PDB file of N, CA, C and O in Angstrom:
ATOM      1  N   MET A   1     -45.654-102.179  38.860  1.00  0.00           N
ATOM      2  CA  MET A   1     -44.542-101.375  39.102  1.00  0.00           C
ATOM      3  C   MET A   1     -43.580-102.161  38.239  1.00  0.00           C
ATOM      4  O   MET A   1     -43.367-103.309  38.628  1.00  0.00           O
ATOM      5  N   ALA A   2     -42.916-101.737  37.070  1.00  0.00           N
ATOM      6  CA  ALA A   2     -42.188-102.115  36.288  1.00  0.00           C
ATOM      7  C   ALA A   2     -40.869-102.633  36.898  1.00  0.00           C
ATOM      8  O   ALA A   2     -40.601-102.059  37.954  1.00  0.00           O
ATOM      9  N   PHE A   3     -39.927-103.614  36.494  1.00  0.00           N
ATOM     10  CA  PHE A   3     -38.440-103.717  36.834  1.00  0.00           C
ATOM     11  C   PHE A   3     -37.581-103.017  35.952  1.00  0.00           C
ATOM     12  O   PHE A   3     -38.016-102.778  34.825  1.00  0.00           O
ATOM     13  N   VAL A   4     -36.332-102.611  36.287  1.00  0.00           N
ATOM     14  CA  VAL A   4     -35.276-101.896  35.546  1.00  0.00           C
ATOM     15  C   VAL A   4     -34.179-102.655  35.631  1.00  0.00           C
ATOM     16  O   VAL A   4     -34.055-103.546  36.471  1.00  0.00           O
ATOM     17  N   ILE A   5     -33.232-102.327  34.691  1.00  0.00           N
ATOM     18  CA  ILE A   5     -32.028-103.236  34.750  1.00  0.00           C
ATOM     19  C   ILE A   5     -30.729-101.919  34.888  1.00  0.00           C
ATOM     20  O   ILE A   5     -30.475-100.983  34.130  1.00  0.00           O
ATOM     21  N   GLY A   6     -30.141-102.316  36.098  1.00  0.00           N
ATOM     22  CA  GLY A   6     -29.117-101.240  36.183  1.00  0.00           C
ATOM     23  C   GLY A   6     -27.875-101.319  35.521  1.00  0.00           C
ATOM     24  O   GLY A   6     -27.737-101.957  34.478  1.00  0.00           O
ATOM     25  N   ASP A   7     -26.966-100.706  36.074  1.00  0.00           N
ATOM     26  CA  ASP A   7     -25.622-100.402  35.450  1.00  0.00           C
ATOM     27  C   ASP A   7     -24.622-101.591  35.483  1.00  0.00           C
ATOM     28  O   ASP A   7     -23.666-101.755  34.725  1.00  0.00           O
ATOM     29  N   ALA A   8     -25.156-102.654  36.845  1.00  0.00           N
ATOM     30  CA  ALA A   8     -24.221-103.962  36.563  1.00  0.00           C
ATOM     31  C   ALA A   8     -24.346-104.540  35.717  1.00  0.00           C
ATOM     32  O   ALA A   8     -23.380-105.227  35.386  1.00  0.00           O
ATOM     33  N   CYS A   9     -25.571-104.598  34.899  1.00  0.00           N
ATOM     34  CA  CYS A   9     -25.481-105.402  33.556  1.00  0.00           C
ATOM     35  C   CYS A   9     -24.389-105.929  32.855  1.00  0.00           C
ATOM     36  O   CYS A   9     -23.551-105.103  32.494  1.00  0.00           O
ATOM     37  N   ILE A  10     -24.215-106.985  32.604  1.00  0.00           N
ATOM     38  CA  ILE A  10     -23.340-107.408  31.981  1.00  0.00           C
ATOM     39  C   ILE A  10     -23.618-107.818  30.453  1.00  0.00           C
ATOM     40  O   ILE A  10     -22.736-108.335  29.767  1.00  0.00           O
ATOM     41  N   SER A  11     -24.778-107.576  30.018  1.00  0.00           N
ATOM     42  CA  SER A  11     -25.402-107.744  28.590  1.00  0.00           C
ATOM     43  C   SER A  11     -25.322-109.236  28.427  1.00  0.00           C
ATOM     44  O   SER A  11     -25.004-109.611  27.298  1.00  0.00           O
ATOM     45  N   CYS A  12     -25.528-110.080  29.254  1.00  0.00           N
ATOM     46  CA  CYS A  12     -25.590-111.651  28.783  1.00  0.00           C
ATOM     47  C   CYS A  12     -26.635-112.142  28.109  1.00  0.00           C
ATOM     48  O   CYS A  12     -26.509-113.069  27.308  1.00  0.00           O
ATOM     49  N   GLY A  13     -27.758-111.567  28.371  1.00  0.00           N
ATOM     50  CA  GLY A  13     -29.053-111.905  27.651  1.00  0.00           C
ATOM     51  C   GLY A  13     -29.982-112.597  28.450  1.00  0.00           C
ATOM     52  O   GLY A  13     -31.164-112.612  28.106  1.00  0.00           O
ATOM     53  N   ALA A  14     -29.523-113.300  29.699  1.00  0.00           N
ATOM     54  CA  ALA A  14     -30.193-114.565  30.660  1.00  0.00           C
ATOM     55  C   ALA A  14     -31.602-113.579  30.635  1.00  0.00           C
ATOM     56  O   ALA A  14     -32.604-114.201  30.282  1.00  0.00           O
ATOM     57  N   CYS A  15     -31.805-112.209  30.941  1.00  0.00           N
ATOM     58  CA  CYS A  15     -33.134-111.980  31.591  1.00  0.00           C
ATOM     59  C   CYS A  15     -33.870-111.906  30.116  1.00  0.00           C
ATOM     60  O   CYS A  15     -35.087-112.093  30.088  1.00  0.00           O
ATOM     61  N   ALA A  16     -33.209-111.656  28.976  1.00  0.00           N
ATOM     62  CA  ALA A  16     -34.424-111.675  27.896  1.00  0.00           C
ATOM     63  C   ALA A  16     -34.928-112.899  27.647  1.00  0.00           C
ATOM     64  O   ALA A  16     -36.040-112.959  27.123  1.00  0.00           O
ATOM     65  N   GLY A  17     -34.257-114.039  27.952  1.00  0.00           N
ATOM     66  CA  GLY A  17     -34.763-115.563  27.705  1.00  0.00           C
ATOM     67  C   GLY A  17     -35.627-115.699  28.721  1.00  0.00           C
ATOM     68  O   GLY A  17     -36.253-116.751  28.594  1.00  0.00           O
ATOM     69  N   GLN A  18     -36.023-114.908  29.957  1.00  0.00           N
ATOM     70  CA  GLN A  18     -36.777-115.220  30.879  1.00  0.00           C
ATOM     71  C   GLN A  18     -38.062-114.554  31.171  1.00  0.00           C
ATOM     72  O   GLN A  18     -38.838-114.877  32.070  1.00  0.00           O
ATOM     73  N   CYS A  19     -38.234-113.437  30.187  1.00  0.00           N
ATOM     74  CA  CYS A  19     -39.135-112.569  29.904  1.00  0.00           C
ATOM     75  C   CYS A  19     -40.519-113.470  29.301  1.00  0.00           C
ATOM     76  O   CYS A  19     -40.363-114.116  28.265  1.00  0.00           O
ATOM     77  N   PRO A  20     -41.599-113.475  29.862  1.00  0.00           N
ATOM     78  CA  PRO A  20     -42.935-113.962  29.253  1.00  0.00           C
ATOM     79  C   PRO A  20     -43.459-113.272  27.974  1.00  0.00           C
ATOM     80  O   PRO A  20     -44.113-113.777  27.061  1.00  0.00           O
ATOM     81  N   VAL A  21     -42.981-111.881  28.128  1.00  0.00           N
ATOM     82  CA  VAL A  21     -43.888-111.289  27.375  1.00  0.00           C
ATOM     83  C   VAL A  21     -43.091-110.292  26.247  1.00  0.00           C
ATOM     84  O   VAL A  21     -43.555-109.386  25.555  1.00  0.00           O
ATOM     85  N   GLY A  22     -41.846-110.770  26.331  1.00  0.00           N
ATOM     86  CA  GLY A  22     -41.012-110.181  25.442  1.00  0.00           C
ATOM     87  C   GLY A  22     -40.589-108.585  25.573  1.00  0.00           C
ATOM     88  O   GLY A  22     -40.473-107.903  24.555  1.00  0.00           O
ATOM     89  N   ALA A  23     -40.369-108.041  26.881  1.00  0.00           N
ATOM     90  CA  ALA A  23     -40.229-106.785  27.059  1.00  0.00           C
ATOM     91  C   ALA A  23     -38.920-106.543  27.239  1.00  0.00           C
ATOM     92  O   ALA A  23     -38.649-105.451  27.737  1.00  0.00           O
ATOM     93  N   ILE A  24     -37.870-107.402  26.919  1.00  0.00           N
ATOM     94  CA  ILE A  24     -36.663-107.108  27.450  1.00  0.00           C
ATOM     95  C   ILE A  24     -35.696-107.089  26.182  1.00  0.00           C
ATOM     96  O   ILE A  24     -35.652-108.197  25.648  1.00  0.00           O
ATOM     97  N   ALA A  25     -34.911-106.121  25.561  1.00  0.00           N
ATOM     98  CA  ALA A  25     -33.940-106.329  24.322  1.00  0.00           C
ATOM     99  C   ALA A  25     -33.004-105.455  24.941  1.00  0.00           C
ATOM    100  O   ALA A  25     -33.153-104.645  25.856  1.00  0.00           O
ATOM    101  N   GLU A  26     -31.808-105.839  24.126  1.00  0.00           N
ATOM    102  CA  GLU A  26     -30.624-105.240  24.258  1.00  0.00           C
ATOM    103  C   GLU A  26     -30.484-103.712  23.739  1.00  0.00           C
ATOM    104  O   GLU A  26     -30.926-103.238  22.693  1.00  0.00           O
ATOM    105  N   GLY A  27     -29.829-103.147  24.648  1.00  0.00           N
ATOM    106  CA  GLY A  27     -30.013-101.568  24.462  1.00  0.00           C
ATOM    107  C   GLY A  27     -28.483-100.760  24.373  1.00  0.00           C
ATOM    108  O   GLY A  27     -27.622-101.509  23.911  1.00  0.00           O
ATOM    109  N   ASP A  28     -28.215-100.026  24.559  1.00  0.00           N
ATOM    110  CA  ASP A  28     -27.021 -99.329  24.418  1.00  0.00           C
ATOM    111  C   ASP A  28     -26.114 -99.598  25.677  1.00  0.00           C
ATOM    112  O   ASP A  28     -26.035 -98.887  26.679  1.00  0.00           O
ATOM    113  N   GLY A  29     -25.400-100.854  25.401  1.00  0.00           N
ATOM    114  CA  GLY A  29     -24.261-101.071  26.629  1.00  0.00           C
ATOM    115  C   GLY A  29     -24.793-102.261  27.496  1.00  0.00           C
ATOM    116  O   GLY A  29     -24.068-103.146  27.949  1.00  0.00           O
ATOM    117  N   LYS A  30     -26.290-102.166  27.690  1.00  0.00           N
ATOM    118  CA  LYS A  30     -27.077-103.012  28.646  1.00  0.00           C
ATOM    119  C   LYS A  30     -28.206-103.279  27.961  1.00  0.00           C
ATOM    120  O   LYS A  30     -28.584-102.647  26.975  1.00  0.00           O
ATOM    121  N   PHE A  31     -28.789-104.254  28.485  1.00  0.00           N
ATOM    122  CA  PHE A  31     -30.259-104.825  28.312  1.00  0.00           C
ATOM    123  C   PHE A  31     -31.177-103.660  28.881  1.00  0.00           C
ATOM    124  O   PHE A  31     -30.828-103.034  29.882  1.00  0.00           O
ATOM    125  N   GLU A  32     -32.300-103.405  28.245  1.00  0.00           N
ATOM    126  CA  GLU A  32     -33.335-102.583  29.021  1.00  0.00           C
ATOM    127  C   GLU A  32     -34.530-103.285  28.753  1.00  0.00           C
ATOM    128  O   GLU A  32     -34.609-104.139  27.870  1.00  0.00           O
ATOM    129  N   ILE A  33     -35.731-102.853  29.704  1.00  0.00           N
ATOM    130  CA  ILE A  33     -37.033-103.549  29.837  1.00  0.00           C
ATOM    131  C   ILE A  33     -37.840-102.170  29.458  1.00  0.00           C
ATOM    132  O   ILE A  33     -37.622-101.020  29.838  1.00  0.00           O
ATOM    133  N   ASP A  34     -38.812-102.669  28.607  1.00  0.00           N
ATOM    134  CA  ASP A  34     -40.011-101.783  28.028  1.00  0.00           C
ATOM    135  C   ASP A  34     -40.990-101.720  28.995  1.00  0.00           C
ATOM    136  O   ASP A  34     -41.849-102.601  29.013  1.00  0.00           O
ATOM    137  N   ALA A  35     -41.007-100.692  29.921  1.00  0.00           N
ATOM    138  CA  ALA A  35     -42.114-100.499  31.060  1.00  0.00           C
ATOM    139  C   ALA A  35     -43.230-100.633  30.709  1.00  0.00           C
ATOM    140  O   ALA A  35     -44.058-101.072  31.506  1.00  0.00           O
ATOM    141  N   ASP A  36     -43.626-100.253  29.256  1.00  0.00           N
ATOM    142  CA  ASP A  36     -45.292-100.451  28.880  1.00  0.00           C
ATOM    143  C   ASP A  36     -45.481-101.897  28.774  1.00  0.00           C
ATOM    144  O   ASP A  36     -46.640-102.301  28.867  1.00  0.00           O
ATOM    145  N   LYS A  37     -44.519-102.768  28.591  1.00  0.00           N
ATOM    146  CA  LYS A  37     -45.004-104.256  28.273  1.00  0.00           C
ATOM    147  C   LYS A  37     -44.761-105.091  29.438  1.00  0.00           C
ATOM    148  O   LYS A  37     -45.296-106.193  29.563  1.00  0.00           O
ATOM    149  N   CYS A  38     -43.832-104.507  30.440  1.00  0.00           N
ATOM    150  CA  CYS A  38     -43.445-105.215  31.569  1.00  0.00           C
ATOM    151  C   CYS A  38     -44.799-105.683  32.445  1.00  0.00           C
ATOM    152  O   CYS A  38     -45.638-104.803  32.634  1.00  0.00           O
ATOM    153  N   ILE A  39     -45.005-106.750  32.879  1.00  0.00           N
ATOM    154  CA  ILE A  39     -46.135-107.104  33.738  1.00  0.00           C
ATOM    155  C   ILE A  39     -45.548-107.326  35.203  1.00  0.00           C
ATOM    156  O   ILE A  39     -46.205-107.850  36.102  1.00  0.00           O
ATOM    157  N   SER A  40     -44.428-106.935  35.326  1.00  0.00           N
ATOM    158  CA  SER A  40     -43.786-107.103  36.936  1.00  0.00           C
ATOM    159  C   SER A  40     -44.058-108.593  37.432  1.00  0.00           C
ATOM    160  O   SER A  40     -44.751-108.884  38.406  1.00  0.00           O
ATOM    161  N   CYS A  41     -43.461-109.397  36.679  1.00  0.00           N
ATOM    162  CA  CYS A  41     -43.667-111.067  37.348  1.00  0.00           C
ATOM    163  C   CYS A  41     -42.501-111.217  37.990  1.00  0.00           C
ATOM    164  O   CYS A  41     -42.503-112.048  38.898  1.00  0.00           O
ATOM    165  N   GLY A  42     -41.222-110.479  37.706  1.00  0.00           N
ATOM    166  CA  GLY A  42     -40.069-110.942  38.349  1.00  0.00           C
ATOM    167  C   GLY A  42     -38.988-112.050  37.914  1.00  0.00           C
ATOM    168  O   GLY A  42     -37.996-112.417  38.544  1.00  0.00           O
ATOM    169  N   SER A  43     -39.480-112.502  36.596  1.00  0.00           N
ATOM    170  CA  SER A  43     -38.870-113.712  36.235  1.00  0.00           C
ATOM    171  C   SER A  43     -37.501-113.094  35.873  1.00  0.00           C
ATOM    172  O   SER A  43     -36.525-113.586  36.439  1.00  0.00           O
ATOM    173  N   CYS A  44     -37.292-112.029  34.960  1.00  0.00           N
ATOM    174  CA  CYS A  44     -36.052-111.651  34.716  1.00  0.00           C
ATOM    175  C   CYS A  44     -35.028-111.403  36.152  1.00  0.00           C
ATOM    176  O   CYS A  44     -33.870-111.821  36.163  1.00  0.00           O
ATOM    177  N   ALA A  45     -35.513-110.822  37.084  1.00  0.00           N
ATOM    178  CA  ALA A  45     -34.605-110.701  38.300  1.00  0.00           C
ATOM    179  C   ALA A  45     -34.027-111.859  38.650  1.00  0.00           C
ATOM    180  O   ALA A  45     -32.837-111.948  38.951  1.00  0.00           O
ATOM    181  N   GLY A  46     -35.080-113.102  38.626  1.00  0.00           N
ATOM    182  CA  GLY A  46     -34.779-114.316  39.314  1.00  0.00           C
ATOM    183  C   GLY A  46     -33.517-114.999  38.393  1.00  0.00           C
ATOM    184  O   GLY A  46     -32.700-115.777  38.885  1.00  0.00           O
ATOM    185  N   GLY A  47     -33.508-114.564  36.956  1.00  0.00           N
ATOM    186  CA  GLY A  47     -32.626-115.010  35.989  1.00  0.00           C
ATOM    187  C   GLY A  47     -31.421-114.076  35.609  1.00  0.00           C
ATOM    188  O   GLY A  47     -30.806-114.237  34.555  1.00  0.00           O
ATOM    189  N   CYS A  48     -31.141-113.184  36.431  1.00  0.00           N
ATOM    190  CA  CYS A  48     -29.868-112.378  36.517  1.00  0.00           C
ATOM    191  C   CYS A  48     -28.830-112.930  36.841  1.00  0.00           C
ATOM    192  O   CYS A  48     -29.097-113.258  37.997  1.00  0.00           O
ATOM    193  N   PRO A  49     -27.594-113.349  36.603  1.00  0.00           N
ATOM    194  CA  PRO A  49     -26.549-113.755  37.316  1.00  0.00           C
ATOM    195  C   PRO A  49     -25.856-112.733  37.948  1.00  0.00           C
ATOM    196  O   PRO A  49     -25.202-113.127  38.914  1.00  0.00           O
ATOM    197  N   VAL A  50     -25.774-111.240  37.651  1.00  0.00           N
ATOM    198  CA  VAL A  50     -25.124-110.554  38.484  1.00  0.00           C
ATOM    199  C   VAL A  50     -26.368-109.592  39.628  1.00  0.00           C
ATOM    200  O   VAL A  50     -25.943-108.905  40.557  1.00  0.00           O
ATOM    201  N   GLY A  51     -27.608-109.703  39.378  1.00  0.00           N
ATOM    202  CA  GLY A  51     -28.491-109.068  40.212  1.00  0.00           C
ATOM    203  C   GLY A  51     -28.871-107.742  39.973  1.00  0.00           C
ATOM    204  O   GLY A  51     -29.329-106.963  40.810  1.00  0.00           O
ATOM    205  N   ALA A  52     -28.594-107.462  38.440  1.00  0.00           N
ATOM    206  CA  ALA A  52     -28.803-106.051  38.020  1.00  0.00           C
ATOM    207  C   ALA A  52     -30.109-105.455  37.790  1.00  0.00           C
ATOM    208  O   ALA A  52     -30.382-104.282  37.535  1.00  0.00           O
ATOM    209  N   ILE A  53     -30.916-106.524  37.930  1.00  0.00           N
ATOM    210  CA  ILE A  53     -32.478-106.108  37.960  1.00  0.00           C
ATOM    211  C   ILE A  53     -33.284-105.721  39.340  1.00  0.00           C
ATOM    212  O   ILE A  53     -33.243-106.486  40.304  1.00  0.00           O
ATOM    213  N   SER A  54     -34.011-104.497  39.375  1.00  0.00           N
ATOM    214  CA  SER A  54     -34.738-104.537  40.517  1.00  0.00           C
ATOM    215  C   SER A  54     -36.168-103.922  40.405  1.00  0.00           C
ATOM    216  O   SER A  54     -36.336-103.445  39.283  1.00  0.00           O
ATOM    217  N   GLU A  55     -36.901-103.831  40.960  1.00  0.00           N
ATOM    218  CA  GLU A  55     -38.242-103.375  41.195  1.00  0.00           C
ATOM    219  C   GLU A  55     -37.827-101.861  41.041  1.00  0.00           C
ATOM    220  O   GLU A  55     -36.925-101.390  41.734  1.00  0.00           O
ATOM    221  N   GLU A  56     -38.583-101.043  40.017  1.00  0.00           N
ATOM    222  CA  GLU A  56     -38.449 -99.472  39.933  1.00  0.00           C
ATOM    223  C   GLU A  56     -39.457 -98.689  41.239  1.00  0.00           C
ATOM    224  O   GLU A  56     -39.488 -97.463  41.343  1.00  0.00           O
TER     225      GLU A  56
END
């Protein structure tokens, strides 16, 4: 199950640096996770300072 980034995202980019497979990129107003690349490791969620990332 892939992780998703919610509207609380502040576009800081911390999550992108935590992703071991490069599944996170800056989108329109917030960062986005490519569900096809996501390996559901949760590293991004642990690195988000505002708790904007959750399991889908």
